[in-house]
C-alpha positions in Angstrom: 206.8 46.5 116.2 208.6 43.9 114.2 211.4 43.9 116.8 208.9 43.2 119.5 206.9 40.7 117.6 209.2 38.9 115.2 206.8 36.1 114.3 204.7 36.5 111.2 201.7 34.5 110.4 200.7 34.2 106.8 197.7 32.3 105.4 197.1 31.1 101.9 194.3 32.9 100.2 192.1 30.3 98.5 190.2 31.1 95.3 186.5 30.5 95.2 187.1 27.6 92.9 189.5 25.9 95.4 187.0 26.4 98.3 184.1 25.0 96.2 186.2 22.0 95.2 187.1 21.5 98.9 183.4 21.6 99.8 182.4 19.2 97.0 185.1 16.8 98.1 183.9 17.2 101.7 180.4 16.4 100.7 181.5 13.4 98.7 183.3 11.9 101.7 180.0 12.1 103.5 178.2 10.3 100.6 176.6 13.4 99.0 176.7 14.9 95.5 175.5 18.3 94.3 173.4 19.0 91.3 174.3 21.9 89.0 172.0 24.4 90.7 173.3 23.4 94.1 176.8 23.9 92.9 175.9 27.5 91.9 174.2 28.1 95.2 177.1 26.7 97.1 179.5 28.9 95.1 177.5 32.0 95.9 177.4 31.2 99.6 181.2 30.6 99.6 181.8 34.0 97.9 179.6 35.7 100.5 181.4 34.0 103.5 184.9 34.8 102.0 184.1 38.5 102.1 182.9 38.3 105.7 185.5 36.1 107.3 188.8 36.0 105.4 191.1 33.2 106.6 188.3 30.9 107.6 187.0 30.0 104.2 187.5 26.2 104.3 186.0 25.9 107.7 183.0 28.0 106.7 182.6 26.0 103.5 182.4 22.8 105.5 179.8 24.5 107.8 177.7 25.6 104.8 177.9 22.0 103.5 177.0 20.5 106.9 174.0 22.8 107.1 172.8 21.8 103.6 173.2 18.1 104.4 171.2 18.6 107.6 168.5 20.4 105.6 168.4 17.6 103.1 168.3 14.9 105.8 165.5 16.7 107.7 163.1 16.8 104.8 159.6 15.6 105.5 159.9 12.4 103.5 163.7 12.2 103.4 164.8 8.7 102.5 161.2 7.3 102.7 160.9 6.8 98.9 164.6 6.9 98.0 166.1 3.6 97.0 169.1 2.5 99.1 171.5 2.3 96.1 170.5 5.8 94.8 173.0 8.6 95.4 172.2 11.3 98.0 172.0 14.6 96.0 171.9 18.1 97.4 169.7 20.6 95.6 169.7 24.4 95.4 167.0 24.7 98.1 169.3 23.0 100.6 171.7 26.0 100.4 169.2 28.7 101.4 170.3 31.3 103.9 171.3 30.0 107.3 
C-alpha cells in the first residue's frame, strides 16, 4: 500500500497538560479565568475527549471551553451583580457534561 499511497500524515500527540494549557490560554484570550476546581473539571473533560477523538484534542478543548463560557454567561443573574472591573471566572459547575 505504501507504493500506492506514498504520502504519510502524522499528527502530534498532545499531553493532557498541553491541551489544558491551550484551553486556559484560549479562555484568557476571551477574558475568562478558571478557578482551581474548574481547572480540575476541565482537565477531566479533556482526558475523556482525548480517548474518544484522538487527533482533535485542541479543537475539542476549545469546544468544551466555549460550552463552559456559554453556561457561565447564560446564568440567571450573570453579570447583574458583577462589577465591571472584576474578572470573569469559570467554576466547576460550568464544565458539567455537555
